[in-house]
N, C-alpha and C positions, 0 to 999 in steps of 0.2 A: 504494500499499500504505500502511495506517495503523497507527500504533502509539500506545497510551495515549490513544485518542480516545473520545468518548462521543457516542451518538445517543439523544435522549430526547424525550418529548412530541411524538411524530410520528404522524401518521395516514396510512395508505394504504388507500383505501376503493374497492373494485371497479375498480381500476386495471389492467384485464387486456387483453393482447393480443387483438384481435378474432379472430384465428385460433385456434380451440380447441386444436389440437395443435401450435402453435408453442411452443417451450419457452423459458422465462426464469425468472429469480428476481425477487422483489421486493427482498429484502435479502441481501447477500452480504458476509461478514466475512472480510477478509484481514488479515494482520499479526499483531501480538500485543498482549495487554493492552488490548483495546477492550471497551467496555460498550454494549449495546443495551438500553434499559430504559424502562419506563413509556410504551409506545407502543401503537398500535392498528392491527392489521393484519386486514382483513376482506374477504372476498369474492373471493378469487383464483379464477378460473374457467378459466383456460387451463393447459395442462400446464406443470409445472415447480414446484419446491419453493417454498414461500412465503419461508422464511428459511434460508439455507445458510451454514454455516461451511466455508470453503474451505481445503484443505491442499495445494494443488498447487505450492507452492513451499517450500523449507526454512524461509524466514523466517515462514511462516504455521503452522507446526507447534509443538507445545508452546506454544500461544498464550495460554492462560489468559484467554481471553475470558470475560465474564460476560453473560448473557442473563436478565433478570429483570423481574419485575412488568409483563409485557406481556399485553395482551388479544389473543389469537388468535380472531378471530370466525368465524362460520360460513363453511365452505368446502364448496360443493356436490360431489356425487358427480361425479367425472371419467369414470368408466367406462373407466379405462385406468391403466396404471403411470404414475407421475410426478405423482400428486397429494398428495405428502407436505406437511405443514405445516412441519416443521423437519427438516433434516438436518445432521448433523456429520460431515463427511468424505465420501469416495467409496470404492468397493471398491479402486480403484487404490492408494490410500494408507491402506488400513484397518488395516494393521499397524504404522503410525506412531501417535504419540499426539498428540492435540489438547489435552487437559486444560481442556476448556471446562466452565463451570458454567451449568447451565440450572435456575433456581429461581424459585419463587413466580410462575409464569405461569399464566394461565387459558385452557384450550382449549375453546372453546364451539362444539359441533356442527361439529367439523372432520372432515368426511366424505369427503375427497378420494379416498382409497384405503385399503388395509389397514393401511399404516404411517403413523400420525399423526406420530410421531417416528421417523426412521430414523437409528440410530446406527451410523456406519460408521468409527470410529476408536477409540482407546484413552484410558483415563484420564479419562473425562468423568464428571460428576456431574449427576444429575437429581433435584432435591430440592424438596419442597414445592409441586409443581405440582398444578393441579386439571384434570381432564378431565370435561367435562360433556356427556353424551349425544353423545359423539364416537365415530363408527364407526371401528373399527381399533384398533391397539395402540401402545404404546411398544415399539419393537422394537430389541433389541440385535442388529442384523443382521450387523455385522462389528465387529472390534476387541475388545481384551481389557481387563480391569481397570477396568471401568466400575461405578459405584455408582448404584443406583436406590433412593432412600429417602424415606419420608414424603410420598409422592404420594397423591392421593385421585382415585378414579375413580367417577363417578356415571353409571350406564347408563340408569336408569329403564326397563329392559327394553326399550330400543330395539334393533331388529335390528342385529346386527354390532358392538354396543358391546363392546369388549374391554379387556384390561388390559396385561399385560406379556409379551413373547416373549423368551425367553432362548436365545442361541446364543453360542459361543465360550468363552474361558477366563477363569477368575478374576473372574467377575462376582458382584456382591453386590446382592441384591434384599431389602431389609428395611424393616419398619415402614410398608408400604404398605396403604391401605384401598381395597377394591374391592367396590362394591355394585351389584346390579342389572344386571349385565353379561350381555347375551344372546348374545354371539359364540361361535363354536365353531371347531374345527380350529385354524388358524394365528391366528385372532381370538378365542380363548378369554380367559378371565379371567387364567389363568397358564399359560404354555406353555414347556415345555422341549423343545427340538428335538433330533432326530438330526442328526448331521453326516455329512460326506463324508470317507472316509479319505484322508489326504494331500491335503487339500482345495486346489484352486486358490484364489487370493486372492478370486476373485468368487463362490465357492459357499458352503459352510457348514463352519466349523470346528466340531468337537464340543464340547459342553458339558463343561468339565473344571474341577476345582478351584473350583467355584463354590458360593456360599452363598445359600439362600433361607430367610429366617427372620423370624419375628414379623410376618407379614402377616396381615390379616383379609380373608377372602373371604366375602361376605355375599350370599345369594339370587343367586348367579351361576351361569353355565353351567359346563361341564367345565373341570377342571384337567387339562392334557394332558401326559403323559410320553412322551418319544421321539417326538414328533409328526413327521410327514413321513417316517416310515420307509418306505423302498423300496429298490430295488436299488442306487441310487446313494447315498441317505442311509442308510448302514448302520452308521455309528460312533455307538454308544449313549453317553449320558452316563456319566462316570466321576468318582470322588472328588468327589462333590457332596453337599452337606448341605441337607436339607429339614427345618427344625427350628422347633418352637414356632409353628407357623401355626395360625390359628383358621379353621375352615370351617363355616359355618352356612347352613342353608336352611329356611325355614319348612316346606317340605314333606318335610324329612328325606330328600331324594333322594340317590342316589349321584352324586358329582361327579367321580370319578377316571376318567380314560381312559388306558389304557396300550396302546402300539402296538408295544413291542419289549422287549428285556431291560433292565430298570432296576435290576439288582443293583449297579450302580455308584452308585446314590443311597442315601445314608444317611438313612433316615426316623427322626426322633427327636422326642418330646415334642409332636406334632401332636394337635389335638383337632377332632372333627367330631361333629355330631349326626346325620349322615347315614348311609347304609348302609355296611357293611364292604366293603372291597375286599381280597381275599386277598393281592395282590401288595404292597400297601404296609403291611400289618400286619407286626409289632406296633408300628411307629413312629407309628401314628395311633390314638389312643384314641376309641372310639366311645361317646358318653354323651350323654344329654339335659341341655340347659341352656337357660336363657332369656336373652334379650338385652334391654337398655334403651338409651335414647338418651343419650349423653354430652351436656354442656353445650355442645359444639361441634358437635352434630348427627350424630355418628357412633354406629353401634350397637356396644355393648360388652357382655361377658357380665355378668350380675348376680352370679354366683358369684365371691366374692373369691378363691377357690383357683385361678381361671384368670387371675389378674392378670398373670402373666408369659407368657401365650399371647396371640398376636395383637399388635395395635398398642399402642403406649404410650397411656395414657389421656389424655394431654395433647396429642395430635396435633391441631393446629388448622389446618383448610383455609384457604387464602387466599380472600378474598372477591372476587367479581366487581368490586365497587365500589372495591376497593383496587388494581386493576391498570389498565393503560392510562392514558388522559388523562381529566381531569375535565371537559373542555369538548366532548366528543364523545359522542353518546349511543350506548349499547350496544344491539343489537337484541333484542326480545322475539320469542317464537314467534307466528306468525300464519297463518291459512289463506290459500290462494290466491285463493279465490272468495268473492263475496257480500258483501263488506265496504263497497262503495261505495253509490252512490245508485241508485235504481230508475227506469228509463226506459220509458215505455209506447211500444209500437210497433204501428202500424196495418197491416193487410195492404195489398198493392199492389205495384206495380213499383219496385223498388230502395229501398223504405223501410227494409228491413233494413240495406242498404248505408249509407244516410245516418245511421242510428242508430249504427252501428258507428264511423263516422268522428268523432261527437262525443262518444262514450263514453270514459270514463276507466278507468284500472286499478281493477279490483275492482267495476265497475258491473254490475247485473243488468238485461238487456233483457227486458221482459215483452211477449210477442208475443201480441196479442190474436187471437181465432179468425178464420180466413179463409185465403186463398191469397196466398202471397208468391212474387214472381218475382225472381230475381237475374241481372242482365245482365253483372256484373263480378266478378272474383275478390275475395273478401272477405279483405283482409290483416289478420291478427290480431297486433298488435304490444303487446298488453296482456292482462291476465287478464280475461276476460269470461264471464259466465253468461248463456246464452240459455234463457228459461223459457217454455214454451208454456202457453197458457191455453185449454182447450177443444180444438177441432180445429184445428190449425195445420199447413198443408201448404206445403213449400217446394220449388220447382223452380229450376233454374239452366241456364245456357247456355254456361258456360265449361268448360274442362278439369278445373277443381276448383271446389268451392264455397268452401272455406276454405283459406287458406295461412297456416300459422303461421310468422311471421318472428321474429327475435331479440327476446326479451322477451314473446312471446305464449304464452298458455294458454287452453284452451277448455272450458267446461262446457255440454253440450247436454242439454235436459231436456223431455220431453213434446212432442216434435216429430215430424213425418212428412216424410221427404225422399226425393224421387224423382230419379233420373238420366235420365229419359225424354227430356228436352230438351237433354241434354249433347251436345256435338259428336260426330261419328263419328270419334273419334281412339282409337288404342290408348293404354293407360296413363293413362286418366282416373282421377280419385279423388273422394271427398267431402272428405276432409281431407288435406292433404300438409304436409310441412314445407318450409321454404325449400330451394332447391337448393344453398344455400351454407352453409358452416359456421355453426352457431349457438352462440354463447358461453353463452347462458342455457339451463339445463335448463327443460323445460316440462312441463305436465301436460294430459292430455285425459280428460275423463270424459263418458260418454254414458249417460243413464238414461231408462228408459220411453219409448224412441223407436223409430220404424220407418224402415227403409231399403229401398227396393225399385227394380226396373228400372235396376240398374246394370250393363247388359249391351249397351250400344249397339255396343261393339266389344270387342276382346280386352283382357284384363288391366286391367279397371276395378275399382280397389281402394277399400275404404272409407277405410282409413287407410294411406298410404304415406309412409315416411320416407326422408330422404337421408342420405348419408355425412356425418359430422361433426356430427351432432345427437344429443341425448340426452334421453329422456323420464324424469323422476323417476317418473311414474305414468301408465299408461294403463288405464282401467277402462271396462267395458261391462256394464250390469246392467239386467235386465228389458226387454230390447229384442228386436225381431223384425227380422231381416235376411235378405232373400231376393232371388234373381235377380241374382247377382253374377258377372261373368265373370272377375274377379281374385280377390284374397284379401281377407278382412276386415281382417286386420292383416298388413301387409307390413313386418316388422322385421328385415331381413336385409341391410342396405346395407353393413355393415362386414365386408368379406370379405378383408381383408389378413392375417388369421390371426395378429394380434399382441396378442389379448386385449381388443380394443375391441368395443362392442356398442352397440345403439340404445335400450335401455329397461331401467331398473332393475326396476320392478314392473309386471307386467301381470296384470289381474284380469278374468275373464269369469264371470258368474253369472246364473242364472235367466233364460236368454235362449233364443231359437229361431233356428236358422240353417238355410236350406234353399236348394238349387239354387246352390251357390257353387262355381264351377269351380276356383278357385286355392287352396282350402283356407281353413280358419278362421285359422290363424296360421303364419307362417314367422319364427321367432325364432333368430338366429344370434350365437354368440360363439365364434370361432375361435382356434386357437393354444394354447400351454401356459403362458402367464403365470399366476401365482398371487396377484396383488396387488389384485384387484378383488372385489366382493361378489356381483354378479348375473351374469346375469338371474335374476329370480324370476317364476314363473308360477303362477296359480291359475285352474282352469277347473272350475266347480261347477254342478251341477243344471241342465244346459242340454241341449236337444234338438239334435241334429246330423244332418241328413238330406240326402242326396245332396250332400255337401260334399267337394270334391276328387275327385269321381267322375262328371262330367257326361257325358251320353250323346254318344257319337261322339268323344270325346277320351280319350287315355290317362290312366289314373288318376294323380293326384298325391296326396300325403299330405293328409289332413284336418288333421292337426297335425304340424308339422316342427320339431323342437327340436334344436339343435346347441349343445352347451356351456352349456346352461342350468344354473345351479347349484342352484336349488330349484324343483321342479315338483310340483304337487299337481293331479291330474286325478281328479275324484271325483264319483260320483252322476249321471253324464251318460248320455244315450241316444244311441247312434251307429246310424244306419240308412243302409244302401247308401251308405256313404261311403268315402273313401280311407283308407289305413292310417294308424295313429298311429306316428310315426317319432321315436325318441329316440336321440341320439348323446351319450354321456358323454365329456367330455375330462378336465380335471384338477380338483382342489379337492374331492375326495370329494363329488360332486354328491348331492343329496337328491331322489330322484324317487319319487313315490308315485302309482301308477295303480291305484285301487281302487274297487270298488262301482260299476263302470260296466256297462251293458248294451250289448253289440256285436252288432248284427244285420247279417249279411253285410258286416261291416267287420273288417279285419284289425288286429291289434295286433302290430307287428313286434317281434322280440327286440331288447332294448336293446343297442346297440353300445357297447363299451368301447374307446376309442382308446389309452388309456395304462395303465389298470388291468389288471394281470395276475392279480389275485385274483378272489374272487367279487364279483358285482354288488352294489351297495348299494341298488338299486332294490327297492321293495315293489310287487308286481303281483298283485292279486287281483280278478278280474272274472268276469262271466257272458257266454258266447257263444251266440248263436242263429243257425243257418243260414237 
């Protein structure tokens, strides 16, 4: 246990446990009066908070630690609870006081889970921090008497970028700037939760005696009041002030969402250019006004009469260059594919295998016209783009053509792939992930390509993934896939029902699928955990014929979705296919099944496992017998 100690000018970079769901910390603070500052923490990939303040002994409480001027670099989506970047306390000790100051830190694309910061103790101060394109929120999850002031959130309209979530008693949230935040529900720009009556220590104390004032919310999603209201979370906010906040949207849209009785919130002196909401009137003035950029890059109202509404005009965001260490480079945004050298590949036996061995991360393999035969599994441990030129046909003789191992991502373009020479085994595939846990998230994109004769035996899948693997993105566009005895996308390996899943974003568009026994997609996220973002699914403008409805076999769903948080299935043509099955779990899922033509194909009623109210799904389609 340390007291009056300092750690500074330290870098921890992608130093992750190789087992994705083994839990650990990178930094843990015990004792009192310690400082962690001017350090660089980037790339934690396994489960567990990046930096934790521990309160599990009396000598670590009322600690007065200071965490300042640190760079918290990109943390990839974990796809599970346990991906927080910073946590102060735990639920067991959340009604004790930590009195930790977290100030002038920079959180850059910290996307691990819904809670970027998880406050679980009392008396803490979060001041002057910047959150840049970070998915999730600064969450006052447990603990009372915390102060959140003068923080800046830049979302740039990235999915699930959020602001501040308020729970518990005597919280003060003031002078914060929130711009371009696209999050909703618990991940919104500003969220006041409902609590649980006589709450156990690990659930939700109601919002009481709190103050939310002089914040500026600019071009951001919903401000949520009484969020999470349900049979358990029925304790509405009381004796809480919402005052002098400025809410501005270029499109003048309504931003308030109200889920329960909010008569316990006193609205006073707020101004918005958006639409009126009868529940929050008259404490919100609706008027037109213009914004300009302050010399510090923040948007402020031009009208001097609004000088006392929203943030102070002298709020200065901490710069990325002023945090962390000056001897270690901070990462810039970059794409996964196509930034390396170009390598020409000639047709023939195992020429593709040889090219992949010598290729480096980001390279593009240009396959010249002709026939390619592959006699060994192609291990992909780097980001590669395969680009066909003219007619390029690939056959292979192993149980899979490509195996993504840790660090691998694959882009396939303008290729024709046949499984006719694959071995007579069950559970073959074209692309599969490693059978072992993969620490790195990966991406697969397939464009303008054809797949056929994937039916030598049962359950021949196009893409099959293993437990403990996570795709940031899987996309199929302008492809033809036919003659498959398994599924096109088998993304249902996480079956422990604890909120873990295999893919964050899945996109299928402008493609044709025919004679596919195992369905187009099986995407599964089980359990009732509410700390993750996805999965997300888009299926658009595609033809789906005899998919999941093979002759002589019992029908299986053409599309099977369980626990998918955002699903958009639109403008598709289903013919003689298995049903479309959607099961909603938690998280107010957004499902839209619209403008599809169903010929001799069933759309099952959407099943709600937890929601006792009306379904949130939008379903508008045409059916033909």
